[in-house]
Structure formats: C-alpha cells, structure tokens
C-alpha positions as CSV (number, residue, x, y, z in Angstrom):
1,M,0.0,0.0,0.0
2,I,1.4,3.4,-1.0
3,F,0.9,6.3,1.4
4,D,-0.7,9.3,-0.2
5,P,-0.7,12.4,2.0
6,F,-3.0,14.2,-0.5
7,G,-5.6,11.5,-0.7
8,D,-9.1,12.1,0.4
9,D,-9.0,9.8,3.3
10,F,-5.9,11.2,4.9
11,F,-7.3,14.8,5.1
12,K,-10.7,13.6,6.1
13,D,-9.3,11.6,8.9
14,L,-6.8,14.2,10.0
15,F,-9.1,17.4,9.8
16,G,-12.4,15.5,10.5
17,E,-11.2,14.5,14.0
18,M,-9.3,17.9,14.6
19,F,-12.4,20.0,13.7
20,N,-15.1,17.5,14.5
21,I,-16.3,17.5,10.9
22,S,-18.8,14.9,9.8
23,R,-20.4,14.5,6.4
24,P,-24.1,13.6,6.5
25,K,-24.9,10.2,4.6
26,I,-27.1,10.3,1.6
27,G,-30.6,9.3,2.8
28,E,-30.1,10.9,6.2
29,E,-29.9,14.5,5.1
30,H,-32.0,16.9,7.1
31,T,-31.2,20.6,7.2
32,T,-32.4,23.4,9.5
33,P,-32.9,26.5,7.3
34,L,-32.0,30.0,8.2
35,T,-34.8,31.9,9.7
36,E,-35.6,35.6,10.7
37,T,-38.5,36.6,12.9
38,L,-39.5,40.3,12.9
39,I,-42.2,42.2,14.7
40,I,-43.4,45.3,12.5
41,G,-46.3,47.2,13.8
42,K,-49.1,44.7,14.5
43,E,-47.6,41.9,12.4
44,L,-45.2,39.1,12.9
45,I,-43.1,38.3,9.9
46,V,-41.2,35.1,9.6
47,L,-38.6,34.7,6.8
48,V,-37.2,31.3,6.0
49,E,-34.5,30.4,3.4
50,L,-35.4,27.3,1.5
51,P,-33.0,27.3,-1.5
52,G,-34.0,24.7,-4.2
53,A,-37.4,24.0,-2.6
54,K,-40.6,24.1,-4.6
55,K,-43.7,25.9,-3.5
56,E,-45.8,22.7,-3.6
57,S,-43.4,20.9,-1.2
58,I,-43.8,23.4,1.6
59,K,-45.8,22.4,4.6
60,I,-46.7,24.8,7.4
61,E,-48.1,23.8,10.7
62,L,-49.1,26.1,13.7
63,R,-49.9,24.8,17.1
64,G,-50.3,27.4,19.8
65,N,-47.1,29.5,19.4
66,M,-45.1,26.7,17.8
67,L,-44.5,27.0,14.0
68,R,-43.2,24.0,12.0
69,I,-42.0,24.4,8.5
70,K,-41.0,21.5,6.3
71,A,-40.0,21.5,2.6
72,T,-38.1,19.4,0.1
73,A,-35.4,20.5,-2.4
74,D,-34.9,18.5,-5.5
75,F,-31.5,19.8,-6.5
76,Y,-29.4,18.2,-3.7
77,H,-29.2,14.6,-5.0
78,A,-31.3,13.1,-7.8
79,S,-32.4,10.0,-5.9
80,Q,-32.4,11.6,-2.3
81,P,-33.9,15.0,-2.2
82,K,-32.8,17.4,0.6
83,E,-35.3,17.9,3.4
84,Y,-35.7,21.2,5.4
85,V,-37.3,21.1,8.8
86,Q,-37.5,24.1,11.2
87,N,-39.5,24.5,14.5
88,I,-39.9,28.1,15.6
89,Q,-41.3,29.3,18.9
90,L,-43.1,32.4,18.1
91,P,-42.6,35.3,20.6
92,V,-46.3,36.4,20.5
93,K,-49.8,35.0,20.1
94,V,-50.8,35.1,16.5
95,D,-54.0,34.6,14.4
96,K,-54.2,31.2,12.7
97,K,-54.8,33.0,9.4
98,Y,-51.6,34.1,7.6
99,S,-50.4,35.2,4.2
100,K,-47.5,33.6,2.6
101,T,-45.2,34.4,-0.3
102,F,-42.4,32.3,-1.8
103,H,-39.9,33.9,-4.2
104,N,-36.3,33.0,-5.1
105,G,-36.1,30.4,-2.2
106,I,-37.3,32.8,0.5
107,L,-40.6,32.0,2.2
108,E,-42.2,34.9,3.9
109,L,-45.1,34.3,6.4
110,K,-47.2,37.3,7.9
111,F,-49.3,36.8,10.9
112,K,-51.6,39.3,12.7
113,I,-50.5,39.6,16.3
114,K,-53.4,38.7,18.7
115,G,-51.6,39.4,22.0
116,W,-48.3,39.1,23.9
117,L,-47.2,36.0,25.8
118,P,-46.9,36.4,29.5
119,K,-43.5,37.4,30.8
120,P,-41.7,34.7,32.6
121,R,-41.8,35.5,36.3
122,A,-38.8,35.7,38.4
123,V,-38.3,33.0,41.1
124,E,-38.2,34.5,44.6
125,E,-35.4,33.3,46.8
126,E,-37.9,32.1,49.3
127,E,-39.6,29.9,46.8
128,S,-36.5,28.1,45.5
129,D,-34.7,25.3,47.3
130,I,-31.0,26.0,47.7
131,I,-28.9,23.0,47.9
132,P,-25.4,23.4,49.4
133,I,-22.5,22.0,47.4
134,K,-20.2,19.9,49.6
C-alpha cells in the first residue's frame, strides 16, 4: 500500500477529527434552514431560506405559538432530495390565518398579532430550594 498524503481519506481523517467535521450520509440528509423573525407594527413576519425547494413541497403547521416548516429541495441529489425542517417558537400569540409568499427560495409568512405571551416570572429566593454543594 502506498501512502498518499494528499488522498481524500488522509485529510478527512486528520481534519475531520481535529475540527469535529462529519459529512451527512445520503438518505439521512436533514437541514435546518436559516430563519428571521420580525415584529413590525401589529404583524409578525417570519422569513425562511429554502434554496431549491418547490412551493408545492412546503408544509406549514401552527400549534399554539409553535410553528413547524417542512420543505423538500430536489437539486441536492437526484435519488435523495434534501429535506428542510424548522421548528420556531413564536414570541407572540398570532391569528391562525396568515399570508405567505415564496420567491427565489425565500418563504415569507405574515401573521396578525393577537396578543403578547406572559413574561416569565422571576423566582423568589424564598420559593427556591437552595442545595449546598459539599
């Protein structure tokens, strides 16, 4: 066997362990898309980057203040399309009706704000159990 310092396996083994790099296997591809959540006036706007996805493949589910977005991109691999999945906890209560646009791989969702979520309350020292560390 001839040692090839420029071979694929050499660098993959060396730098893969050094930088904790792992490549997803075909068929196990699952990507979290980039998202942006904005509050403008009385609207909540959610922007999601879904490059390569088709409008027909986008599934949107809203339960309470949890938004789930799934989509499929065909360009990644001919026999195994790339799947996008993103769960977003919305910072406000929203109306279940929304508008959506999808252009150049960017999904834009607009919700009417129904109300604000209650602020998390601070825990008083008297309420909490303090466990001493020995």
